[in-house]
C-alpha positions in Angstrom: -116.1 77.6 -126.9 -115.0 75.7 -123.7 -111.3 75.7 -122.9 -109.6 72.4 -122.1 -107.9 72.5 -118.7 -104.9 70.3 -118.5 -103.7 69.3 -115.1 -100.1 68.0 -114.8 -99.3 65.6 -111.9 -97.5 67.1 -109.0 -95.7 63.9 -108.2 -94.9 60.7 -110.1 -93.7 57.8 -108.0 -92.3 54.7 -109.5 -91.5 51.9 -107.1 -89.5 49.0 -108.4 -89.3 46.0 -106.0 -86.4 44.2 -107.6 -84.0 44.4 -110.5 -82.7 41.0 -111.2 -79.3 41.0 -113.0 -78.8 37.4 -113.8 -75.9 36.9 -116.2 -74.3 40.3 -116.0 -71.0 40.8 -114.2 -71.5 44.3 -113.1 -71.7 46.3 -109.8 -75.4 46.2 -108.9 -75.2 49.6 -107.1 -73.8 51.4 -110.2 -76.5 49.8 -112.3 -79.2 51.0 -109.8 -77.8 54.5 -109.8 -77.6 54.7 -113.6 -81.1 53.2 -113.8 -82.7 55.7 -111.4 -81.0 58.6 -113.1 -82.2 57.6 -116.6 -85.7 56.6 -115.6 -86.2 59.9 -113.7 -84.9 61.7 -117.0 -87.3 59.8 -119.1 -90.3 60.4 -116.9 -89.5 64.1 -116.6 -89.2 64.3 -120.4 -92.1 62.0 -121.4 -94.2 61.3 -118.4 -95.9 57.9 -117.7 -98.4 57.3 -120.5 -100.0 54.4 -118.7 -100.9 56.7 -115.8 -102.2 59.7 -118.1 -105.7 59.3 -116.7 -104.8 58.9 -113.1 -102.9 56.7 -110.6 -102.1 53.2 -111.8 -100.5 50.3 -109.9 -98.9 47.5 -112.0 -97.7 44.1 -110.6 -95.3 43.4 -113.4 -94.0 44.5 -116.8 -93.0 41.6 -119.0 -92.2 41.0 -122.7 -89.6 43.9 -122.6 -86.8 43.8 -125.1 -83.8 41.6 -124.3 -80.5 43.3 -123.3 -77.1 42.3 -124.7 -74.5 40.8 -122.2 -71.3 42.7 -121.9 -72.6 46.2 -121.1 -71.0 48.4 -118.6 -72.9 49.0 -115.4 -73.8 52.6 -116.5 -75.0 51.5 -119.9 -77.0 48.5 -118.4 -78.8 50.8 -116.0 -79.6 53.2 -118.8 -80.9 50.4 -121.1 -83.0 48.9 -118.2 -84.6 52.2 -117.5 -85.4 52.7 -121.2 -87.0 49.2 -121.4 -89.0 49.9 -118.1 -90.2 53.3 -119.5 -91.2 51.6 -122.8 -93.4 49.2 -120.6 -94.8 52.2 -118.8 -95.6 53.7 -122.2 -97.8 50.8 -123.1 -95.4 48.4 -124.8 -94.9 45.0 -123.4 -97.2 43.0 -121.2 -98.7 44.6 -118.1 -100.0 42.8 -115.1 -102.3 44.8 -112.8 
């Protein structure tokens, strides 16, 4: 019986061109730091399902869940990362 060989990627690189924070009164650097930490954690824990079969390039992720106003910079960064990871997991609309 043949054995299945699973190869894990050695590197996952996610490049985000812009995080637009319209309508939020928060420090963009703190949001970015929290976003990067949370997205890194999610990718390390769950991978990037859209890239399971190899490298993938996306132009945009849309139709992601709305975020409530009034969040702290840290919480906003975490919620943005979760929304982006959901998009990378196949939820939302993907433009390639």
